Structure formats: structure tokens, C-alpha cells
NUTOR-338660 format. One record per atom (N, C-alpha, C): residue number from 1; x, y, z. Coordinates in steps of 0.1 Angstrom, whole numbers, plus 2048, in hexadecimal, padded with zeros to 3 digits. Layout:
N
<pt n="NUM" X="X" Y="Y" Z="Z"/>
...
//
This chain:
166
<pt n="1" X="7E6" Y="691" Z="8ED"/>
<pt n="1" X="7E8" Y="68A" Z="8F9"/>
<pt n="1" X="7F2" Y="67F" Z="8F7"/>
<pt n="2" X="7F7" Y="679" Z="901"/>
<pt n="2" X="801" Y="66F" Z="901"/>
<pt n="2" X="7FD" Y="662" Z="8FA"/>
<pt n="3" X="806" Y="65B" Z="8F4"/>
<pt n="3" X="803" Y="64E" Z="8EF"/>
<pt n="3" X="80A" Y="644" Z="8F7"/>
<pt n="4" X="814" Y="647" Z="8FF"/>
<pt n="4" X="81C" Y="63E" Z="907"/>
<pt n="4" X="815" Y="63D" Z="915"/>
<pt n="5" X="810" Y="631" Z="919"/>
<pt n="5" X="80A" Y="630" Z="926"/>
<pt n="5" X="815" Y="630" Z="931"/>
<pt n="6" X="812" Y="633" Z="93D"/>
<pt n="6" X="81B" Y="632" Z="948"/>
<pt n="6" X="81F" Y="623" Z="94A"/>
<pt n="7" X="82A" Y="620" Z="950"/>
<pt n="7" X="82D" Y="612" Z="953"/>
<pt n="7" X="823" Y="60B" Z="95B"/>
<pt n="8" X="820" Y="5FF" Z="958"/>
<pt n="8" X="816" Y="5F7" Z="960"/>
<pt n="8" X="81C" Y="5F2" Z="96D"/>
<pt n="9" X="813" Y="5F1" Z="977"/>
<pt n="9" X="817" Y="5EB" Z="983"/>
<pt n="9" X="811" Y="5DE" Z="985"/>
<pt n="10" X="813" Y="5D8" Z="990"/>
<pt n="10" X="80E" Y="5CA" Z="993"/>
<pt n="10" X="800" Y="5CA" Z="997"/>
<pt n="11" X="7F7" Y="5D1" Z="990"/>
<pt n="11" X="7E9" Y="5D1" Z="993"/>
<pt n="11" X="7E4" Y="5DC" Z="99C"/>
<pt n="12" X="7ED" Y="5E1" Z="9A4"/>
<pt n="12" X="7EA" Y="5EC" Z="9AD"/>
<pt n="12" X="7EC" Y="5F9" Z="9A6"/>
<pt n="13" X="7E3" Y="602" Z="9A7"/>
<pt n="13" X="7E4" Y="60F" Z="9A0"/>
<pt n="13" X="7EE" Y="617" Z="9A8"/>
<pt n="14" X="7F7" Y="61E" Z="9A0"/>
<pt n="14" X="802" Y="625" Z="9A6"/>
<pt n="14" X="7FD" Y="634" Z="9A9"/>
<pt n="15" X="804" Y="63A" Z="9B2"/>
<pt n="15" X="801" Y="648" Z="9B6"/>
<pt n="15" X="80A" Y="651" Z="9AE"/>
<pt n="16" X="815" Y="64C" Z="9A8"/>
<pt n="16" X="81E" Y="655" Z="9A0"/>
<pt n="16" X="824" Y="64C" Z="995"/>
<pt n="17" X="829" Y="653" Z="98B"/>
<pt n="17" X="82F" Y="64D" Z="97F"/>
<pt n="17" X="83B" Y="654" Z="97B"/>
<pt n="18" X="844" Y="64D" Z="974"/>
<pt n="18" X="850" Y="653" Z="96E"/>
<pt n="18" X="84F" Y="64F" Z="95F"/>
<pt n="19" X="854" Y="657" Z="956"/>
<pt n="19" X="853" Y="654" Z="948"/>
<pt n="19" X="860" Y="654" Z="941"/>
<pt n="20" X="868" Y="64A" Z="943"/>
<pt n="20" X="875" Y="649" Z="93D"/>
<pt n="20" X="875" Y="649" Z="92E"/>
<pt n="21" X="86A" Y="644" Z="928"/>
<pt n="21" X="869" Y="644" Z="919"/>
<pt n="21" X="869" Y="652" Z="913"/>
<pt n="22" X="866" Y="65C" Z="91B"/>
<pt n="22" X="866" Y="66A" Z="916"/>
<pt n="22" X="873" Y="670" Z="918"/>
<pt n="23" X="87D" Y="669" Z="91D"/>
<pt n="23" X="88B" Y="66F" Z="91E"/>
<pt n="23" X="890" Y="674" Z="911"/>
<pt n="24" X="88F" Y="66C" Z="907"/>
<pt n="24" X="894" Y="670" Z="8F9"/>
<pt n="24" X="88E" Y="67E" Z="8F5"/>
<pt n="25" X="881" Y="67F" Z="8F8"/>
<pt n="25" X="87A" Y="68C" Z="8F4"/>
<pt n="25" X="880" Y="698" Z="8FC"/>
<pt n="26" X="883" Y="695" Z="909"/>
<pt n="26" X="889" Y="6A0" Z="911"/>
<pt n="26" X="897" Y="6A3" Z="90C"/>
<pt n="27" X="89E" Y="699" Z="909"/>
<pt n="27" X="8AC" Y="69B" Z="904"/>
<pt n="27" X="8AB" Y="6A4" Z="8F7"/>
<pt n="28" X="8A2" Y="6A0" Z="8EE"/>
<pt n="28" X="8A0" Y="6A8" Z="8E2"/>
<pt n="28" X="89D" Y="6B7" Z="8E5"/>
<pt n="29" X="894" Y="6B9" Z="8EF"/>
<pt n="29" X="890" Y="6C6" Z="8F3"/>
<pt n="29" X="89B" Y="6CF" Z="8F9"/>
<pt n="30" X="8A5" Y="6C9" Z="8FF"/>
<pt n="30" X="8B0" Y="6D0" Z="905"/>
<pt n="30" X="8BD" Y="6D0" Z="8FD"/>
<pt n="31" X="8BD" Y="6C8" Z="8F3"/>
<pt n="31" X="8CA" Y="6C5" Z="8EC"/>
<pt n="31" X="8D1" Y="6D1" Z="8E7"/>
<pt n="32" X="8CB" Y="6DC" Z="8E3"/>
<pt n="32" X="8D1" Y="6E8" Z="8DF"/>
<pt n="32" X="8D8" Y="6EF" Z="8EA"/>
<pt n="33" X="8D5" Y="6EC" Z="8F6"/>
<pt n="33" X="8DA" Y="6F4" Z="902"/>
<pt n="33" X="8E2" Y="6EB" Z="90C"/>
<pt n="34" X="8DF" Y="6DE" Z="90D"/>
<pt n="34" X="8E5" Y="6D5" Z="916"/>
<pt n="34" X="8EB" Y="6C9" Z="90E"/>
<pt n="35" X="8F8" Y="6C7" Z="90F"/>
<pt n="35" X="8FE" Y="6BD" Z="907"/>
<pt n="35" X="8FA" Y="6AE" Z="90B"/>
<pt n="36" X="8F9" Y="6AC" Z="918"/>
<pt n="36" X="8F5" Y="69E" Z="91C"/>
<pt n="36" X="8EC" Y="69F" Z="928"/>
<pt n="37" X="8E2" Y="696" Z="928"/>
<pt n="37" X="8D8" Y="696" Z="932"/>
<pt n="37" X="8D5" Y="687" Z="935"/>
<pt n="38" X="8D3" Y="683" Z="942"/>
<pt n="38" X="8D0" Y="675" Z="945"/>
<pt n="38" X="8C4" Y="674" Z="94E"/>
<pt n="39" X="8BE" Y="669" Z="94D"/>
<pt n="39" X="8B1" Y="667" Z="955"/>
<pt n="39" X="8B4" Y="65D" Z="960"/>
<pt n="40" X="8B0" Y="661" Z="96C"/>
<pt n="40" X="8B1" Y="659" Z="978"/>
<pt n="40" X="8A3" Y="652" Z="97A"/>
<pt n="41" X="8A3" Y="645" Z="978"/>
<pt n="41" X="896" Y="63E" Z="979"/>
<pt n="41" X="891" Y="63B" Z="987"/>
<pt n="42" X="897" Y="640" Z="991"/>
<pt n="42" X="893" Y="63D" Z="99F"/>
<pt n="42" X="88C" Y="64A" Z="9A4"/>
<pt n="43" X="87F" Y="648" Z="9A9"/>
<pt n="43" X="878" Y="654" Z="9AE"/>
<pt n="43" X="87D" Y="658" Z="9BC"/>
<pt n="44" X="889" Y="65D" Z="9BD"/>
<pt n="44" X="88F" Y="660" Z="9CA"/>
<pt n="44" X="896" Y="66D" Z="9C9"/>
<pt n="45" X="896" Y="674" Z="9D5"/>
<pt n="45" X="89E" Y="680" Z="9D5"/>
<pt n="45" X="8AC" Y="67E" Z="9DA"/>
<pt n="46" X="8B0" Y="672" Z="9DB"/>
<pt n="46" X="8BE" Y="66E" Z="9DF"/>
<pt n="46" X="8C7" Y="673" Z="9D4"/>
<pt n="47" X="8D1" Y="67B" Z="9D9"/>
<pt n="47" X="8DB" Y="680" Z="9D0"/>
<pt n="47" X="8D6" Y="68B" Z="9C6"/>
<pt n="48" X="8CA" Y="68F" Z="9C8"/>
<pt n="48" X="8C5" Y="69A" Z="9BF"/>
<pt n="48" X="8CA" Y="6A7" Z="9C4"/>
<pt n="49" X="8CC" Y="6B1" Z="9BB"/>
<pt n="49" X="8D1" Y="6BE" Z="9BF"/>
<pt n="49" X="8C7" Y="6C9" Z="9BC"/>
<pt n="50" X="8BC" Y="6C5" Z="9B6"/>
<pt n="50" X="8B1" Y="6CF" Z="9B3"/>
<pt n="50" X="8A4" Y="6C7" Z="9B3"/>
<pt n="51" X="899" Y="6CF" Z="9B6"/>
<pt n="51" X="88C" Y="6CA" Z="9B6"/>
<pt n="51" X="882" Y="6D5" Z="9B3"/>
<pt n="52" X="878" Y="6D2" Z="9AA"/>
<pt n="52" X="86E" Y="6DC" Z="9A7"/>
<pt n="52" X="861" Y="6D5" Z="9A4"/>
<pt n="53" X="857" Y="6DB" Z="9AB"/>
<pt n="53" X="849" Y="6D6" Z="9A9"/>
<pt n="53" X="842" Y="6DF" Z="99F"/>
<pt n="54" X="83A" Y="6D9" Z="996"/>
<pt n="54" X="832" Y="6E1" Z="98D"/>
<pt n="54" X="827" Y="6D8" Z="989"/>
<pt n="55" X="821" Y="6DA" Z="97D"/>
<pt n="55" X="816" Y="6D2" Z="979"/>
<pt n="55" X="817" Y="6D0" Z="969"/>
<pt n="56" X="811" Y="6C5" Z="965"/>
<pt n="56" X="80F" Y="6C2" Z="957"/>
<pt n="56" X="801" Y="6BF" Z="954"/>
<pt n="57" X="7FD" Y="6BA" Z="949"/>
<pt n="57" X="7EF" Y="6B7" Z="946"/>
<pt n="57" X="7EE" Y="6A8" Z="943"/>
<pt n="58" X="7E2" Y="6A3" Z="945"/>
<pt n="58" X="7DF" Y="695" Z="942"/>
<pt n="58" X="7D1" Y="692" Z="942"/>
<pt n="59" X="7CE" Y="686" Z="93E"/>
<pt n="59" X="7C0" Y="680" Z="93F"/>
<pt n="59" X="7C1" Y="674" Z="948"/>
<pt n="60" X="7B5" Y="671" Z="94E"/>
<pt n="60" X="7B5" Y="665" Z="957"/>
<pt n="60" X="7A8" Y="65D" Z="954"/>
<pt n="61" X="7A9" Y="650" Z="956"/>
<pt n="61" X="79E" Y="647" Z="954"/>
<pt n="61" X="79C" Y="640" Z="961"/>
<pt n="62" X="78F" Y="63F" Z="965"/>
<pt n="62" X="78C" Y="637" Z="971"/>
<pt n="62" X="78A" Y="629" Z="96C"/>
<pt n="63" X="791" Y="620" Z="972"/>
<pt n="63" X="791" Y="612" Z="96E"/>
<pt n="63" X="787" Y="609" Z="977"/>
<pt n="64" X="780" Y="610" Z="980"/>
<pt n="64" X="776" Y="609" Z="989"/>
<pt n="64" X="76A" Y="607" Z="980"/>
<pt n="65" X="767" Y="5FB" Z="97D"/>
<pt n="65" X="75B" Y="5F8" Z="974"/>
<pt n="65" X="74E" Y="5FC" Z="97B"/>
<pt n="66" X="74E" Y="5FD" Z="988"/>
<pt n="66" X="741" Y="600" Z="98F"/>
<pt n="66" X="740" Y="60F" Z="991"/>
<pt n="67" X="74A" Y="617" Z="98D"/>
<pt n="67" X="749" Y="626" Z="98E"/>
<pt n="67" X="743" Y="62C" Z="982"/>
<pt n="68" X="73A" Y="636" Z="983"/>
<pt n="68" X="734" Y="63C" Z="978"/>
<pt n="68" X="73D" Y="646" Z="971"/>
<pt n="69" X="749" Y="64A" Z="976"/>
<pt n="69" X="752" Y="653" Z="970"/>
<pt n="69" X="75A" Y="64C" Z="966"/>
<pt n="70" X="75A" Y="651" Z="95A"/>
<pt n="70" X="763" Y="64B" Z="94F"/>
<pt n="70" X="771" Y="650" Z="950"/>
<pt n="71" X="772" Y="65D" Z="952"/>
<pt n="71" X="77F" Y="663" Z="952"/>
<pt n="71" X="77F" Y="672" Z="954"/>
<pt n="72" X="78A" Y="678" Z="954"/>
<pt n="72" X="78B" Y="687" Z="956"/>
<pt n="72" X="798" Y="68C" Z="951"/>
<pt n="73" X="799" Y="698" Z="94E"/>
<pt n="73" X="7A5" Y="69F" Z="94A"/>
<pt n="73" X="7AA" Y="6A8" Z="955"/>
<pt n="74" X="7B7" Y="6AB" Z="955"/>
<pt n="74" X="7BC" Y="6B4" Z="95F"/>
<pt n="74" X="7C7" Y="6BC" Z="959"/>
<pt n="75" X="7C7" Y="6C9" Z="95B"/>
<pt n="75" X="7D1" Y="6D2" Z="957"/>
<pt n="75" X="7DB" Y="6D5" Z="962"/>
<pt n="76" X="7D9" Y="6CE" Z="96E"/>
<pt n="76" X="7E2" Y="6CF" Z="979"/>
<pt n="76" X="7E5" Y="6C1" Z="97F"/>
<pt n="77" X="7EE" Y="6BA" Z="977"/>
<pt n="77" X="7F3" Y="6AE" Z="97C"/>
<pt n="77" X="800" Y="6B1" Z="982"/>
<pt n="78" X="802" Y="6AD" Z="98F"/>
<pt n="78" X="80E" Y="6B1" Z="996"/>
<pt n="78" X="81A" Y="6A9" Z="991"/>
<pt n="79" X="825" Y="6B0" Z="990"/>
<pt n="79" X="832" Y="6AA" Z="98B"/>
<pt n="79" X="83D" Y="6AF" Z="994"/>
<pt n="80" X="846" Y="6A7" Z="999"/>
<pt n="80" X="852" Y="6AB" Z="9A0"/>
<pt n="80" X="85E" Y="6A7" Z="997"/>
<pt n="81" X="865" Y="6B2" Z="993"/>
<pt n="81" X="871" Y="6B0" Z="98B"/>
<pt n="81" X="87D" Y="6B1" Z="994"/>
<pt n="82" X="886" Y="6A7" Z="994"/>
<pt n="82" X="892" Y="6A7" Z="99C"/>
<pt n="82" X="89E" Y="6A8" Z="993"/>
<pt n="83" X="8A8" Y="6B0" Z="997"/>
<pt n="83" X="8B4" Y="6B1" Z="990"/>
<pt n="83" X="8BF" Y="6A9" Z="997"/>
<pt n="84" X="8C9" Y="6A4" Z="990"/>
<pt n="84" X="8D4" Y="69D" Z="995"/>
<pt n="84" X="8E1" Y="6A2" Z="98E"/>
<pt n="85" X="8EC" Y="6A1" Z="995"/>
<pt n="85" X="8F9" Y="6A6" Z="98F"/>
<pt n="85" X="8FB" Y="6A0" Z="981"/>
<pt n="86" X="901" Y="6A8" Z="979"/>
<pt n="86" X="904" Y="6A4" Z="96B"/>
<pt n="86" X="8F8" Y="6A5" Z="962"/>
<pt n="87" X="8EF" Y="6AE" Z="965"/>
<pt n="87" X="8E3" Y="6AF" Z="95C"/>
<pt n="87" X="8D9" Y="6A3" Z="95D"/>
<pt n="88" X="8DA" Y="69C" Z="968"/>
<pt n="88" X="8D0" Y="691" Z="969"/>
<pt n="88" X="8C3" Y="696" Z="96F"/>
<pt n="89" X="8B8" Y="68E" Z="96D"/>
<pt n="89" X="8AB" Y="692" Z="972"/>
<pt n="89" X="8A2" Y="686" Z="973"/>
<pt n="90" X="897" Y="688" Z="97A"/>
<pt n="90" X="88C" Y="67F" Z="978"/>
<pt n="90" X="880" Y="688" Z="97B"/>
<pt n="91" X="874" Y="683" Z="977"/>
<pt n="91" X="868" Y="68A" Z="979"/>
<pt n="91" X="85D" Y="680" Z="97D"/>
<pt n="92" X="858" Y="682" Z="989"/>
<pt n="92" X="84E" Y="67A" Z="98F"/>
<pt n="92" X="840" Y="681" Z="98D"/>
<pt n="93" X="837" Y="67A" Z="985"/>
<pt n="93" X="82A" Y="680" Z="982"/>
<pt n="93" X="820" Y="679" Z="98B"/>
<pt n="94" X="817" Y="681" Z="992"/>
<pt n="94" X="80E" Y="67B" Z="99C"/>
<pt n="94" X="800" Y="679" Z="996"/>
<pt n="95" X="7FB" Y="66E" Z="99A"/>
<pt n="95" X="7EE" Y="669" Z="996"/>
<pt n="95" X="7E3" Y="671" Z="99D"/>
<pt n="96" X="7D7" Y="670" Z="998"/>
<pt n="96" X="7CB" Y="676" Z="99E"/>
<pt n="96" X="7C1" Y="66B" Z="9A0"/>
<pt n="97" X="7B8" Y="66D" Z="9AA"/>
<pt n="97" X="7AE" Y="663" Z="9AD"/>
<pt n="97" X="7A0" Y="668" Z="9A8"/>
<pt n="98" X="798" Y="65E" Z="9A5"/>
<pt n="98" X="78A" Y="661" Z="9A0"/>
<pt n="98" X="782" Y="667" Z="9AB"/>
<pt n="99" X="77B" Y="672" Z="9A8"/>
<pt n="99" X="772" Y="679" Z="9B2"/>
<pt n="99" X="766" Y="670" Z="9B6"/>
<pt n="100" X="762" Y="667" Z="9AE"/>
<pt n="100" X="756" Y="65E" Z="9B1"/>
<pt n="100" X="75A" Y="653" Z="9BA"/>
<pt n="101" X="765" Y="64C" Z="9B7"/>
<pt n="101" X="768" Y="63F" Z="9BF"/>
<pt n="101" X="775" Y="640" Z="9C7"/>
<pt n="102" X="77D" Y="64B" Z="9C5"/>
<pt n="102" X="789" Y="64D" Z="9CC"/>
<pt n="102" X="794" Y="643" Z="9C9"/>
<pt n="103" X="793" Y="63D" Z="9BD"/>
<pt n="103" X="79E" Y="634" Z="9B9"/>
<pt n="103" X="7A7" Y="63B" Z="9AF"/>
<pt n="104" X="7B4" Y="638" Z="9B0"/>
<pt n="104" X="7BE" Y="63E" Z="9A6"/>
<pt n="104" X="7BA" Y="63B" Z="998"/>
<pt n="105" X="7BB" Y="645" Z="98F"/>
<pt n="105" X="7B8" Y="644" Z="981"/>
<pt n="105" X="7C4" Y="63E" Z="97A"/>
<pt n="106" X="7C1" Y="63B" Z="96D"/>
<pt n="106" X="7CC" Y="638" Z="964"/>
<pt n="106" X="7CF" Y="644" Z="95C"/>
<pt n="107" X="7DC" Y="648" Z="95C"/>
<pt n="107" X="7DF" Y="655" Z="957"/>
<pt n="107" X="7E4" Y="654" Z="948"/>
<pt n="108" X="7E0" Y="65E" Z="940"/>
<pt n="108" X="7E6" Y="660" Z="933"/>
<pt n="108" X="7EC" Y="66E" Z="933"/>
<pt n="109" X="7F9" Y="66E" Z="933"/>
<pt n="109" X="800" Y="67A" Z="935"/>
<pt n="109" X="800" Y="682" Z="928"/>
<pt n="110" X="7FF" Y="690" Z="929"/>
<pt n="110" X="801" Y="698" Z="91E"/>
<pt n="110" X="811" Y="69A" Z="91C"/>
<pt n="111" X="816" Y="693" Z="912"/>
<pt n="111" X="825" Y="692" Z="911"/>
<pt n="111" X="82B" Y="6A0" Z="90E"/>
<pt n="112" X="824" Y="6A8" Z="906"/>
<pt n="112" X="82A" Y="6B5" Z="903"/>
<pt n="112" X="82C" Y="6BE" Z="90F"/>
<pt n="113" X="822" Y="6BE" Z="918"/>
<pt n="113" X="823" Y="6C6" Z="924"/>
<pt n="113" X="82E" Y="6C1" Z="92D"/>
<pt n="114" X="830" Y="6B4" Z="92E"/>
<pt n="114" X="83A" Y="6AD" Z="936"/>
<pt n="114" X="848" Y="6B1" Z="930"/>
<pt n="115" X="84A" Y="6AF" Z="923"/>
<pt n="115" X="857" Y="6B2" Z="91D"/>
<pt n="115" X="85A" Y="6C1" Z="91F"/>
<pt n="116" X="850" Y="6CA" Z="91C"/>
<pt n="116" X="853" Y="6D8" Z="91E"/>
<pt n="116" X="857" Y="6DC" Z="92C"/>
<pt n="117" X="850" Y="6D7" Z="936"/>
<pt n="117" X="853" Y="6DA" Z="944"/>
<pt n="117" X="861" Y="6D5" Z="948"/>
<pt n="118" X="863" Y="6C8" Z="945"/>
<pt n="118" X="870" Y="6C2" Z="949"/>
<pt n="118" X="87C" Y="6C9" Z="942"/>
<pt n="119" X="87B" Y="6CB" Z="935"/>
<pt n="119" X="885" Y="6D2" Z="92D"/>
<pt n="119" X="888" Y="6E0" Z="933"/>
<pt n="120" X="87D" Y="6E7" Z="935"/>
<pt n="120" X="87F" Y="6F5" Z="93A"/>
<pt n="120" X="886" Y="6F5" Z="948"/>
<pt n="121" X="883" Y="6EC" Z="951"/>
<pt n="121" X="889" Y="6EB" Z="95E"/>
<pt n="121" X="898" Y="6E7" Z="95D"/>
<pt n="122" X="89B" Y="6DD" Z="954"/>
<pt n="122" X="8A9" Y="6D9" Z="952"/>
<pt n="122" X="8B1" Y="6E5" Z="94D"/>
<pt n="123" X="8AC" Y="6ED" Z="944"/>
<pt n="123" X="8B3" Y="6F8" Z="93F"/>
<pt n="123" X="8B5" Y="703" Z="949"/>
<pt n="124" X="8AB" Y="705" Z="952"/>
<pt n="124" X="8AC" Y="70F" Z="95D"/>
<pt n="124" X="8B7" Y="70A" Z="966"/>
<pt n="125" X="8B7" Y="6FE" Z="96A"/>
<pt n="125" X="8C1" Y="6F8" Z="973"/>
<pt n="125" X="8CF" Y="6F9" Z="96D"/>
<pt n="126" X="8D0" Y="6F8" Z="960"/>
<pt n="126" X="8DD" Y="6F8" Z="959"/>
<pt n="126" X="8E2" Y="707" Z="957"/>
<pt n="127" X="8DA" Y="710" Z="95B"/>
<pt n="127" X="8DE" Y="71E" Z="95A"/>
<pt n="127" X="8DB" Y="724" Z="94C"/>
<pt n="128" X="8D3" Y="71E" Z="944"/>
<pt n="128" X="8D0" Y="723" Z="937"/>
<pt n="128" X="8C6" Y="72E" Z="939"/>
<pt n="129" X="8C8" Y="73A" Z="933"/>
<pt n="129" X="8BF" Y="745" Z="934"/>
<pt n="129" X="8B1" Y="741" Z="92D"/>
<pt n="130" X="8A7" Y="742" Z="935"/>
<pt n="130" X="89A" Y="73E" Z="930"/>
<pt n="130" X="890" Y="749" Z="931"/>
<pt n="131" X="888" Y="74B" Z="927"/>
<pt n="131" X="87D" Y="755" Z="927"/>
<pt n="131" X="872" Y="750" Z="930"/>
<pt n="132" X="86D" Y="758" Z="938"/>
<pt n="132" X="862" Y="755" Z="941"/>
<pt n="132" X="856" Y="750" Z="939"/>
<pt n="133" X="850" Y="745" Z="93C"/>
<pt n="133" X="845" Y="740" Z="935"/>
<pt n="133" X="838" Y="745" Z="93B"/>
<pt n="134" X="82F" Y="749" Z="932"/>
<pt n="134" X="822" Y="74E" Z="936"/>
<pt n="134" X="817" Y="745" Z="930"/>
<pt n="135" X="80D" Y="741" Z="937"/>
<pt n="135" X="802" Y="739" Z="932"/>
<pt n="135" X="7F5" Y="740" Z="935"/>
<pt n="136" X="7ED" Y="741" Z="92B"/>
<pt n="136" X="7E0" Y="746" Z="92D"/>
<pt n="136" X="7D8" Y="73D" Z="937"/>
<pt n="137" X="7D2" Y="744" Z="941"/>
<pt n="137" X="7CB" Y="73C" Z="94B"/>
<pt n="137" X="7BD" Y="738" Z="944"/>
<pt n="138" X="7BA" Y="72C" Z="944"/>
<pt n="138" X="7AE" Y="727" Z="93E"/>
<pt n="138" X="7A4" Y="723" Z="94A"/>
<pt n="139" X="798" Y="725" Z="947"/>
<pt n="139" X="78E" Y="721" Z="951"/>
<pt n="139" X="78D" Y="712" Z="951"/>
<pt n="140" X="78E" Y="70C" Z="95D"/>
<pt n="140" X="78D" Y="6FD" Z="95E"/>
<pt n="140" X="787" Y="6FA" Z="96C"/>
<pt n="141" X="784" Y="6EE" Z="96E"/>
<pt n="141" X="77F" Y="6EA" Z="97B"/>
<pt n="141" X="78A" Y="6EC" Z="985"/>
<pt n="142" X="787" Y="6EF" Z="992"/>
<pt n="142" X="791" Y="6F1" Z="99C"/>
<pt n="142" X="799" Y="6E4" Z="99F"/>
<pt n="143" X="7A5" Y="6E5" Z="9A3"/>
<pt n="143" X="7AE" Y="6DA" Z="9A6"/>
<pt n="143" X="7A9" Y="6D5" Z="9B4"/>
<pt n="144" X="7A6" Y="6C8" Z="9B5"/>
<pt n="144" X="7A1" Y="6C2" Z="9C1"/>
<pt n="144" X="7AC" Y="6BA" Z="9C8"/>
<pt n="145" X="7B1" Y="6C1" Z="9D2"/>
<pt n="145" X="7BD" Y="6BC" Z="9D9"/>
<pt n="145" X="7BB" Y="6AE" Z="9DF"/>
<pt n="146" X="7AF" Y="6AB" Z="9E3"/>
<pt n="146" X="7AD" Y="69E" Z="9EA"/>
<pt n="146" X="7AE" Y="692" Z="9E0"/>
<pt n="147" X="7AE" Y="694" Z="9D3"/>
<pt n="147" X="7AF" Y="68A" Z="9C9"/>
<pt n="147" X="7BC" Y="68A" Z="9C2"/>
<pt n="148" X="7C5" Y="693" Z="9C6"/>
<pt n="148" X="7D2" Y="694" Z="9C0"/>
<pt n="148" X="7DD" Y="68E" Z="9C8"/>
<pt n="149" X="7E4" Y="684" Z="9C3"/>
<pt n="149" X="7EF" Y="67E" Z="9CA"/>
<pt n="149" X="7FB" Y="687" Z="9CD"/>
<pt n="150" X="7FD" Y="691" Z="9C4"/>
<pt n="150" X="807" Y="69B" Z="9C7"/>
<pt n="150" X="804" Y="6A3" Z="9D3"/>
<pt n="151" X="7F7" Y="6A7" Z="9D4"/>
<pt n="151" X="7F3" Y="6AF" Z="9E0"/>
<pt n="151" X="7F5" Y="6A7" Z="9EC"/>
<pt n="152" X="7F1" Y="69A" Z="9EC"/>
<pt n="152" X="7F2" Y="692" Z="9F8"/>
<pt n="152" X="801" Y="691" Z="9FD"/>
<pt n="153" X="80A" Y="692" Z="9F4"/>
<pt n="153" X="818" Y="692" Z="9F7"/>
<pt n="153" X="81E" Y="6A0" Z="9F9"/>
<pt n="154" X="816" Y="6AA" Z="9F8"/>
<pt n="154" X="81B" Y="6B8" Z="9FA"/>
<pt n="154" X="823" Y="6BD" Z="9EF"/>
<pt n="155" X="821" Y="6B8" Z="9E3"/>
<pt n="155" X="82A" Y="6BB" Z="9D8"/>
<pt n="155" X="822" Y="6C2" Z="9CC"/>
<pt n="156" X="815" Y="6C4" Z="9CE"/>
<pt n="156" X="80E" Y="6CA" Z="9C3"/>
<pt n="156" X="80C" Y="6D9" Z="9C5"/>
<pt n="157" X="80C" Y="6E0" Z="9BA"/>
<pt n="157" X="80A" Y="6EE" Z="9BA"/>
<pt n="157" X="7FB" Y="6EF" Z="9BA"/>
<pt n="158" X="7F5" Y="6F1" Z="9C5"/>
<pt n="158" X="7E6" Y="6F0" Z="9C7"/>
<pt n="158" X="7DE" Y="6FA" Z="9BF"/>
<pt n="159" X="7D1" Y="6F8" Z="9BF"/>
<pt n="159" X="7C8" Y="701" Z="9B7"/>
<pt n="159" X="7CA" Y="70F" Z="9BA"/>
<pt n="160" X="7C8" Y="717" Z="9AF"/>
<pt n="160" X="7CA" Y="726" Z="9B0"/>
<pt n="160" X="7D8" Y="72A" Z="9AE"/>
<pt n="161" X="7E1" Y="720" Z="9AD"/>
<pt n="161" X="7F0" Y="723" Z="9AB"/>
<pt n="161" X="7F2" Y="726" Z="99C"/>
<pt n="162" X="7F9" Y="730" Z="998"/>
<pt n="162" X="7FC" Y="733" Z="98A"/>
<pt n="162" X="80B" Y="72F" Z="988"/>
<pt n="163" X="80E" Y="726" Z="980"/>
<pt n="163" X="81B" Y="722" Z="97D"/>
<pt n="163" X="822" Y="72C" Z="974"/>
<pt n="164" X="82C" Y="733" Z="979"/>
<pt n="164" X="834" Y="73C" Z="970"/>
<pt n="164" X="841" Y="736" Z="96B"/>
<pt n="165" X="843" Y="72A" Z="96E"/>
<pt n="165" X="84F" Y="722" Z="969"/>
<pt n="165" X="85B" Y="728" Z="96F"/>
<pt n="166" X="85B" Y="730" Z="979"/>
<pt n="166" X="867" Y="734" Z="980"/>
<pt n="166" X="869" Y="72C" Z="98C"/>
//
């Protein structure tokens, strides 16, 4: 799991996060195929020429001291990857809320799944031939749309969806 926390806000829990510190890892993952890549630090679709919704993995902690829930893991954390001219990108990762108290959790992103998904999408957009990725479906709790900030914005690949990376 990730060691780099998402950027802190001014006390208010955020509904989405960007991870600019992982840009170097993304660059390393695409360097054999794409000569230069840049990160757009603004979560906006302004000037973007591509957009793709998928999911990554992460863990969440409920910070409400009165809540009995300590935390939860999710294999379906919504992410919206945007492409910009000249191999630019950003990736907005959406938070989840605690099922017990409905407050946003503190997210610990699985960095490997993030880098894999972003690098794959950048290569696809750059026209690099990519082998279709297959993942073994694992039994897990169903995705609960009412607690997912990506679902609330209509950007999450809801429960039952199988990501074929295409």
C-alpha cells in the first residue's frame, strides 16, 4: 500500500485527490514508449482531449472518533484520468464515505494500481499497441454507490462492472 498520503486540506475532508508526487513513477512506467509526459495539477477538463474513468485500489480510515468503524479497504476506488495535448495528464481519485457515519474517509492509495492504470491509459492515448489486460475477479463486498464520491459525480464504474482496460 501507499506510503505517500494525499495532500492535506484546511481541515475539511476532500471528496477527491490528485497525486502529483506519483508523476515520477508514471514517467518511469511510460519512459520506454513515451519520451515526455507532463502532469496538469488542476482537476479540470479544460483543454483536455481525452478522459477515461476506471478504478484503483485503496484503504480508508474513518477519522470520526465517535464512529465504531476503524477503516475499510476497497478494490473499486473511482479514478478519472484526463489527457492533455503533448502527453499531459492528470488523475483525480475519488474518496469514499464511511458506511457508519457517512463522513469522508482518509485515503491511503495503492500506488501500484494507480501507476499501472495511468501509464496504461497514457500509452493507449499515445497509440502504443497494448495487450488487453485481464484480471481475475476476486470475491469482495459489493461496491456501495451511496458512499462513493465518484458515483455521486457520475464518474465511477459501478458495481458489477468488469474493467477490461479498453
